[in-house]
C-alpha positions in Angstrom: -27.5 -11.6 38.5 -25.8 -10.6 41.7 -27.0 -10.9 45.2 -29.8 -8.6 46.2 -29.0 -5.8 48.5 -31.5 -4.4 51.0 -31.2 -1.9 53.8 -33.8 -4.0 55.7 -31.6 -7.1 55.4 -34.5 -8.9 53.7 -32.4 -10.2 50.9 -28.8 -9.4 51.9 -27.9 -13.0 52.8 -30.2 -14.5 50.2 -27.7 -17.0 48.8 -26.1 -17.9 52.1 -27.0 -21.3 53.4 -30.1 -21.1 55.5 -30.0 -23.1 58.7 -33.3 -24.7 59.3 -33.1 -26.6 62.5 -34.3 -30.2 62.4 -34.6 -30.2 58.6 -33.3 -32.9 56.3 -33.8 -33.6 52.6 -35.9 -36.5 51.6 -36.5 -37.2 47.9 -35.7 -33.6 47.0 -38.0 -32.0 49.5 -37.5 -30.8 53.1 -38.9 -33.0 55.9 -38.7 -33.1 59.6 -40.5 -31.7 62.6 -39.6 -28.1 61.8 -41.4 -27.8 58.5 -43.3 -30.4 56.6 -46.2 -28.9 54.6 -46.8 -32.3 53.0 -48.2 -33.5 56.4 -49.2 -30.3 58.2 -51.3 -27.6 56.5 -49.2 -24.6 55.5 -51.7 -22.3 57.3 -50.4 -23.7 60.7 -46.9 -22.2 60.1 -46.0 -18.6 60.9 -45.1 -16.1 58.2 -41.5 -16.2 59.4 -41.3 -20.0 59.1 -42.7 -19.9 55.5 -40.3 -17.1 54.6 -37.4 -19.2 55.9 -38.6 -22.2 53.8 -38.6 -19.9 50.7 -35.1 -18.8 51.5 -34.1 -22.5 51.9 -35.5 -23.3 48.5 -33.5 -20.5 46.9 -30.3 -21.7 48.7 -30.8 -25.1 47.0 -31.5 -23.6 43.6 -35.2 -24.2 43.5 -36.6 -20.7 42.6 -40.0 -22.1 41.5 -40.5 -23.7 44.9 -39.3 -20.5 46.6 -41.7 -18.3 44.7 -44.6 -20.6 45.8 -43.8 -20.2 49.5 -43.2 -16.4 49.2 -46.5 -16.1 47.4 -48.2 -18.1 50.2 -47.1 -15.5 52.7 -48.7 -12.8 50.6 -51.9 -14.9 50.6 -52.0 -16.0 54.2 -50.5 -12.9 55.9 -51.5 -10.1 53.4 -51.1 -7.1 55.8 -47.9 -8.2 57.6 -44.4 -6.9 57.3 -43.5 -10.5 56.2 -45.9 -10.1 53.2 -43.9 -7.0 52.1 -40.6 -8.8 52.4 -42.0 -11.9 50.7 -43.3 -9.9 47.8 -39.9 -8.6 46.7 -38.5 -12.0 47.2 -41.2 -13.5 45.2 -40.3 -11.2 42.3 -36.7 -12.2 42.6 -37.5 -15.9 42.8 -39.7 -15.7 39.7 -36.9 -13.9 37.8 -34.3 -16.5 38.9 -36.7 -19.1 37.4 -36.9 -17.0 34.2 -40.7 -16.7 34.8 -40.5 -13.0 33.6 -44.3 -12.3 33.5 -44.8 -13.4 37.1 -41.6 -11.6 38.2 -42.9 -8.4 36.5 -46.3 -8.8 38.1 -44.8 -9.2 41.6 -42.4 -6.3 41.2 -45.2 -4.0 40.0 -47.4 -5.0 43.0 -44.5 -4.1 45.3 -44.1 -0.7 43.6 -47.8 -0.1 43.8 -48.2 -1.1 47.5 -44.9 0.2 48.8 -43.7 3.0 46.6 -41.6 4.6 49.4 -40.0 1.5 50.6 -36.2 1.2 50.4 -36.6 -1.9 48.1 -38.9 0.0 45.7 -35.8 0.8 43.6 -34.9 -2.8 43.4 -38.5 -3.7 42.4 -38.3 -1.2 39.6 -35.0 -2.6 38.5 -36.3 -6.2 38.5 -39.3 -5.0 36.4 -36.9 -3.6 33.9 -34.8 -6.8 33.9 -37.9 -8.8 33.2 -37.8 -7.1 29.8 -34.1 -6.6 29.4 -33.2 -10.3 30.0 -35.5 -11.3 27.2 -33.8 -9.2 24.6 -32.7 -11.8 22.0 -30.6 -11.6 18.9 -30.9 -8.6 16.7 -33.1 -10.4 14.2 -36.0 -10.7 16.5 -38.9 -8.2 17.1 -37.6 -5.2 19.1 -40.8 -4.6 21.2 -39.1 -5.9 24.3 -36.1 -3.7 23.8 -38.4 -0.6 23.8 -40.1 -1.8 27.0 -36.7 -2.5 28.6 -35.6 1.1 27.7 -38.7 2.6 29.2 -38.4 0.6 32.4 -34.7 1.2 32.8 -35.3 4.9 32.3 -37.8 4.7 35.3 -35.0 3.3 37.5 -32.6 6.0 36.4 -35.0 8.9 36.8 -36.9 7.8 39.9 -34.0 6.3 41.8 -30.9 8.2 40.7 -29.1 7.6 44.0 -29.9 3.9 44.3 -27.5 1.0 44.0 -29.2 0.1 40.8 -29.1 3.3 38.9 -25.6 2.8 37.5 -26.4 -0.7 36.3 -29.6 0.6 34.7 -27.6 3.2 32.8 -25.2 0.6 31.5 -28.1 -1.7 30.4 -29.9 1.3 28.9 -26.9 2.0 26.7 -26.7 -1.6 25.6 -30.4 -1.8 24.8 -30.1 1.5 22.9 -27.2 0.0 20.9 -29.3 -3.0 20.3 -32.0 -1.0 18.5 -29.4 0.8 16.4 -28.0 -2.6 15.4 -31.4 -3.6 14.2 -31.6 -0.5 12.0 -28.1 -1.4 10.6 -29.1 -5.0 9.9 -32.1 -3.8 7.8 -30.0 -1.1 6.1 -27.3 -3.6 5.1 -30.0 -5.9 3.7 -31.3 -3.1 1.4 -27.8 -2.1 0.5 -26.8 -5.6 -0.6 -29.9 -5.6 -2.8 -29.1 -2.2 -4.3 -32.2 -0.6 -2.8 -30.1 2.5 -2.0 -32.8 4.9 -0.9 -34.3 2.4 1.6 -30.8 1.7 2.9 -30.1 5.4 3.3 -33.3 5.9 5.3 -32.2 3.2 7.8 -28.6 4.5 8.1 -30.0 8.0 8.6 -32.0 6.9 11.6 -28.8 5.6 13.2 -26.9 8.8 12.5 -29.7 11.1 13.7 -31.4 9.1 16.5 -28.7 6.7 17.7 -25.6 8.8 17.2 -24.1 7.9 20.7 -24.1 4.2 19.9 -21.3 2.0 18.5 -23.2 1.6 15.3 -22.7 5.2 14.1 -19.3 4.8 12.4 -20.5 2.0 10.2 -23.7 3.9 9.4 -21.7 6.8 8.1 -19.5 4.5 6.0 -22.6 2.8 4.6 -24.0 6.2 3.7 -20.8 6.9 1.8 -21.2 3.6 -0.1 -24.9 4.2 -0.8 -24.6 7.8 -1.9 -21.6 7.0 -4.2 -23.7 4.3 -5.8 -26.4 6.8 -6.5 -23.8 9.3 -7.8 -24.6 11.8 -5.0 -21.1 12.8 -4.3 -21.8 15.8 -2.1 -23.7 13.7 0.4 -21.0 11.0 0.3 -18.2 13.5 0.9 -20.2 15.0 3.8 -20.7 11.6 5.4 -17.0 11.0 5.0 -16.2 14.3 6.6 -18.3 13.6 9.7 -16.7 10.1 9.9 -13.2 11.6 9.6 -13.8 14.2 12.3 -15.4 11.9 14.9 -14.1 8.4 14.1 -10.8 8.8 12.3 -9.2 5.9 14.2 -11.8 3.4 12.9 -11.5 1.0 10.0 -14.8 2.5 8.7 -13.0 5.8 8.2 -10.2 4.1 6.4 -12.6 2.3 4.1 -14.6 5.5 3.3 -11.3 7.4 2.8 -10.2 4.8 0.2 -13.6 4.9 -1.6 -13.8 8.7 -1.8 -10.1 9.4 -2.7 -10.2 6.5 -5.1 -12.8 8.6 -7.1 -10.8 11.8 -6.7 -13.1 13.1 -4.0 -12.2 14.9 -0.8 -13.8 14.2 2.6 -15.4 17.6 3.4 -18.9 18.9 3.8 -20.6 19.8 0.6 -24.1 20.6 -0.6 -27.0 21.4 1.7 -28.7 18.1 2.6 -29.5 16.6 5.9 -26.0 15.4 6.4 -24.7 19.0 6.1 -27.0 19.9 9.0 -25.5 17.0 11.0 -22.1 18.2 10.1 -22.9 21.7 11.4 -24.2 20.3 14.6 -21.6 17.7 15.4 -18.5 19.3 14.0 -19.1 23.0 14.0 -21.3 23.0 17.1 -24.0 25.1 15.3 -27.4 23.8 16.5 -29.5 26.5 14.7 
């Protein structure tokens, strides 16, 4: 993830080396007269000093340590401006450490406490990323994908002019495609086992609910295969017609064309099933 941007300059220079006068590294920890919490209680340091220590830990790729110091500012100086700054940094540090539940918690607190702050958009974006960055391979449960979509939508709708809206839109599209891919995986599973009706139901979901994703051309081709296997030629021809109109340059169209014409069938809308309605909507522009 790229460097955080903030109009307040809180996190603009986050990954730039932090100059902490008088500090040196000893056994992986910072020591010296400026800051040594091992010898002097943390409570004796100012919020700014603790904040700088958190930045220093981030600069040396220790996000777990950084999160600790930022959280201590929230505890020791709860009503200060440094606490506000530290809270968004805490969310970032936890996310960098892949501690997504704690990152999400810190981001949500920032949104709750400072909804009008310039960094609220970034907090909402971090919250969405805490779900999005956990989206795994298609075979896993898709609950996180739904949560990512909901949170990314919040960024897009609540902060349309923010620096994070465009990124959220791109990630939303990818997550949406991920859900469609899951439906395709299940549909192909049924199709291989000749459970054609179950397969058709999955491919139908993609065509009707995920038609803007990259999965739609294959879904239409699989519908051609499934309907032909059931002897339902009108539906197969209609699926082929939609495929030919919208995705003629794809290999899926070429495969469907070969299947249909190989059986002496044309690729045109026929019958009056659900695909005929999709054809009227997407090809003819008739939404009634």
